[in-house]
RODO-2510 file (C-alpha; in nm, 4 decimals, decimal comma):
residues 98
     n   res          X          Y          Z
     1     x     3,1066     4,8411     0,6401
     2     x     2,7535     4,9406     0,7319
     3     x     2,4959     4,9095     0,4500
     4     x     2,2203     5,1803     0,4672
     5     x     1,8485     5,0895     0,4322
     6     x     1,7960     5,3929     0,2177
     7     x     1,9749     5,6952     0,0673
     8     x     1,9004     5,9802    -0,1781
     9     x     2,0457     6,0547    -0,5129
    10     x     1,9232     6,3509    -0,7218
    11     x     1,6079     6,3738    -0,5043
    12     x     1,5191     6,0054    -0,5428
    13     x     1,5136     5,7866    -0,2337
    14     x     1,6704     5,4463    -0,3016
    15     x     1,5630     5,1681    -0,0539
    16     x     1,7994     4,8868     0,0124
    17     x     1,6496     4,5480     0,1084
    18     x     1,7861     4,2040     0,1843
    19     x     1,6036     3,9208     0,0257
    20     x     1,5802     3,5694     0,1603
    21     x     1,5556     3,4606    -0,2102
    22     x     1,8642     3,2710    -0,3475
    23     x     1,9426     3,4044    -0,6844
    24     x     2,1996     3,1913    -0,8721
    25     x     2,2514     3,4603    -1,1367
    26     x     2,3391     3,7597    -0,9077
    27     x     2,4264     3,8632    -0,5618
    28     x     2,2210     4,1833    -0,5904
    29     x     1,9979     4,3920    -0,8171
    30     x     1,9110     4,7502    -0,8812
    31     x     1,5599     4,8237    -0,9979
    32     x     1,5519     5,1780    -1,1373
    33     x     1,1737     5,1738    -1,1829
    34     x     1,1137     5,0948    -0,8078
    35     x     1,4188     5,2786    -0,6810
    36     x     1,5381     4,9724    -0,4843
    37     x     1,8565     4,7704    -0,4374
    38     x     1,7982     4,4187    -0,3395
    39     x     2,0817     4,2047    -0,1844
    40     x     2,0023     3,8406    -0,2164
    41     x     2,0745     3,5720     0,0378
    42     x     2,3328     3,4255    -0,2151
    43     x     2,5665     3,6965    -0,0943
    44     x     2,6346     3,5009     0,2346
    45     x     2,9118     3,6914     0,4081
    46     x     2,8979     4,0564     0,5331
    47     x     3,2021     4,1270     0,3071
    48     x     3,0177     4,0012     0,0024
    49     x     2,7084     4,1822     0,0949
    50     x     2,9034     4,5146     0,1225
    51     x     3,0746     4,4528    -0,2062
    52     x     2,7289     4,3735    -0,3715
    53     x     2,5868     4,6933    -0,2183
    54     x     2,8751     4,8986    -0,3711
    55     x     2,8369     4,7315    -0,6996
    56     x     2,4592     4,8031    -0,7190
    57     x     2,5342     5,1620    -0,5864
    58     x     2,7576     5,2243    -0,8958
    59     x     2,4623     5,1323    -1,1091
    60     x     2,2536     5,3983    -0,9278
    61     x     2,5247     5,6634    -0,9587
    62     x     2,6069     5,5906    -1,3205
    63     x     2,2453     5,6059    -1,4324
    64     x     2,1918     5,9336    -1,2295
    65     x     2,4958     6,0684    -1,4106
    66     x     2,3337     5,9986    -1,7398
    67     x     2,5828     5,7215    -1,8281
    68     x     2,3637     5,4042    -1,9005
    69     x     2,6440     5,2914    -2,1306
    70     x     2,8695     5,2498    -1,8417
    71     x     2,6123     5,1167    -1,6108
    72     x     2,5422     4,8331    -1,8707
    73     x     2,9121     4,7295    -1,8577
    74     x     2,9068     4,4762    -1,5696
    75     x     3,2848     4,4366    -1,5777
    76     x     3,3356     4,8214    -1,5271
    77     x     3,0569     4,8445    -1,2638
    78     x     3,2104     4,5543    -1,0696
    79     x     3,5626     4,6920    -1,0786
    80     x     3,4341     5,0394    -0,9672
    81     x     3,2074     4,8930    -0,7120
    82     x     3,4966     4,6915    -0,5693
    83     x     3,7164     4,9958    -0,5501
    84     x     3,4470     5,1888    -0,3771
    85     x     3,4054     4,9056    -0,1374
    86     x     3,7671     4,8969    -0,0575
    87     x     3,7909     5,2792     0,0007
    88     x     3,4938     5,2799     0,2235
    89     x     3,5734     4,9590     0,4244
    90     x     3,9310     5,0768     0,5037
    91     x     3,8418     5,4559     0,5757
    92     x     3,9322     5,5831     0,9084
    93     x     3,7916     5,8951     1,0648
    94     x     3,9188     6,1387     1,3250
    95     x     3,7464     6,1065     1,6567
    96     x     3,7692     5,7293     1,6802
    97     x     3,4745     5,6473     1,4622
    98     x     3,4920     5,4240     1,1504
***
């Protein structure tokens, strides 16, 4: 799965960066004040990086939807992010492109 370097939600541009920093507490982080998703070096494999991106994307989407209560529920966010990652990484498109 390809991870974008930026995307838009409700007119806000969210930048996605990869950090060389090792964070022992998390593989990634969403900063709503800076409109950034950071994926840390701790997420070593491409698969874990993609899952981490989807997890952080769920935080973005839930907050944009006005549901900070759900965004604060890390178990829910991780489950939904994992399901989103699975759907996107197994999606097939007509015309031969993934």
